[in-house]
PLY file of the C-alpha trace (Angstrom):
ply
format ascii 1.0
element vertex 113
property float x
property float y
property float z
element edge 112
property int vertex1
property int vertex2
end_header
-5.65 -17.90 -2.33
-1.86 -17.02 -2.07
-1.52 -18.62 1.36
-3.04 -21.88 0.33
-0.89 -22.08 -2.71
2.18 -21.29 -0.65
1.21 -23.80 2.10
0.66 -26.47 -0.58
4.08 -25.72 -1.94
5.58 -26.10 1.49
3.82 -29.34 2.19
4.90 -30.77 -1.20
8.50 -29.72 -0.47
8.32 -31.37 2.96
6.91 -34.50 1.51
9.24 -34.44 -1.41
6.38 -34.50 -3.91
6.30 -32.40 -7.02
9.43 -30.39 -6.18
10.07 -29.56 -9.85
6.51 -28.40 -10.37
6.81 -26.08 -7.28
9.99 -24.71 -8.90
8.37 -24.13 -12.20
5.46 -22.27 -10.48
7.87 -20.19 -8.64
9.64 -19.26 -11.91
6.33 -18.37 -13.51
5.74 -15.85 -10.72
9.07 -14.17 -11.23
8.29 -13.80 -14.92
5.10 -12.04 -14.05
7.06 -9.77 -11.73
9.38 -8.85 -14.36
6.59 -7.96 -16.80
5.13 -5.69 -14.15
8.51 -3.88 -13.87
8.61 -3.36 -17.57
5.16 -1.90 -17.53
6.22 0.67 -14.89
9.29 1.42 -16.96
7.03 1.99 -20.04
4.87 4.57 -18.04
8.13 6.51 -17.13
9.09 6.57 -20.85
5.67 7.99 -21.55
6.25 10.89 -19.06
9.14 12.26 -21.31
6.77 12.89 -24.17
3.93 14.46 -22.18
4.38 18.17 -21.40
1.50 18.07 -18.95
3.05 15.36 -16.78
6.34 17.11 -16.85
4.66 20.28 -15.66
3.03 18.25 -12.77
6.20 16.82 -11.77
7.87 20.19 -11.66
5.13 21.74 -9.42
5.33 18.75 -7.11
9.14 19.22 -6.95
8.73 22.92 -6.25
6.11 22.27 -3.48
8.05 19.52 -1.62
8.26 21.44 1.64
4.53 22.24 1.70
3.47 18.82 0.75
5.72 17.42 3.48
4.14 19.75 5.94
0.70 18.63 4.84
1.64 14.94 5.36
3.12 15.64 8.72
-0.04 17.58 9.81
-2.19 14.78 8.50
-0.32 12.18 10.50
-0.35 14.23 13.72
-3.97 14.96 13.50
-4.96 11.58 12.51
-3.07 10.02 15.51
-4.33 12.57 17.85
-8.02 12.65 16.90
-8.03 8.80 16.26
-6.72 8.18 19.79
-9.15 10.63 21.21
-12.09 8.91 19.45
-10.96 5.54 20.53
-10.96 6.49 24.14
-14.28 8.25 23.86
-16.09 5.63 21.73
-14.59 2.19 22.34
-17.01 1.43 25.32
-20.11 2.27 23.33
-19.25 1.80 19.53
-17.89 -1.66 18.57
-16.42 -0.10 15.45
-13.72 1.56 17.46
-12.03 -1.62 18.74
-8.41 -0.20 18.45
-6.60 3.00 18.17
-5.64 2.17 14.57
-9.49 1.95 13.73
-9.77 5.27 15.25
-6.87 6.68 13.12
-8.50 5.17 10.08
-11.66 7.06 11.01
-9.74 10.18 11.37
-7.82 9.88 8.03
-11.18 9.21 6.19
-12.92 12.07 7.93
-10.04 14.67 7.48
-9.48 13.68 3.69
-13.31 13.81 2.98
-13.73 17.34 4.49
0 1
1 2
2 3
3 4
4 5
5 6
6 7
7 8
8 9
9 10
10 11
11 12
12 13
13 14
14 15
15 16
16 17
17 18
18 19
19 20
20 21
21 22
22 23
23 24
24 25
25 26
26 27
27 28
28 29
29 30
30 31
31 32
32 33
33 34
34 35
35 36
36 37
37 38
38 39
39 40
40 41
41 42
42 43
43 44
44 45
45 46
46 47
47 48
48 49
49 50
50 51
51 52
52 53
53 54
54 55
55 56
56 57
57 58
58 59
59 60
60 61
61 62
62 63
63 64
64 65
65 66
66 67
67 68
68 69
69 70
70 71
71 72
72 73
73 74
74 75
75 76
76 77
77 78
78 79
79 80
80 81
81 82
82 83
83 84
84 85
85 86
86 87
87 88
88 89
89 90
90 91
91 92
92 93
93 94
94 95
95 96
96 97
97 98
98 99
99 100
100 101
101 102
102 103
103 104
104 105
105 106
106 107
107 108
108 109
109 110
110 111
111 112
């Protein structure tokens, strides 16, 4: 839907039709984006008043090293096992048509277990 709207807007601009309407539509998207930003800021204001969320933020802050190691190991294992599964399965299983599909399989498998 977004691509078709953008392509129509480009076609109108090329043809010279409804340039002002396309500009107004772009302006309305900007207003929606600004509203989303305010919503995120409002969530950050809520964090100040919640002791539980402050505690969670402190715990995550103290465990940066361990969480970084966890993400690194997840990346290494998913790339390794995803590549391995692609090379083993791509001839017989059409779901493994790329290494990225194998990596996705590995991430889902690792996080499920």
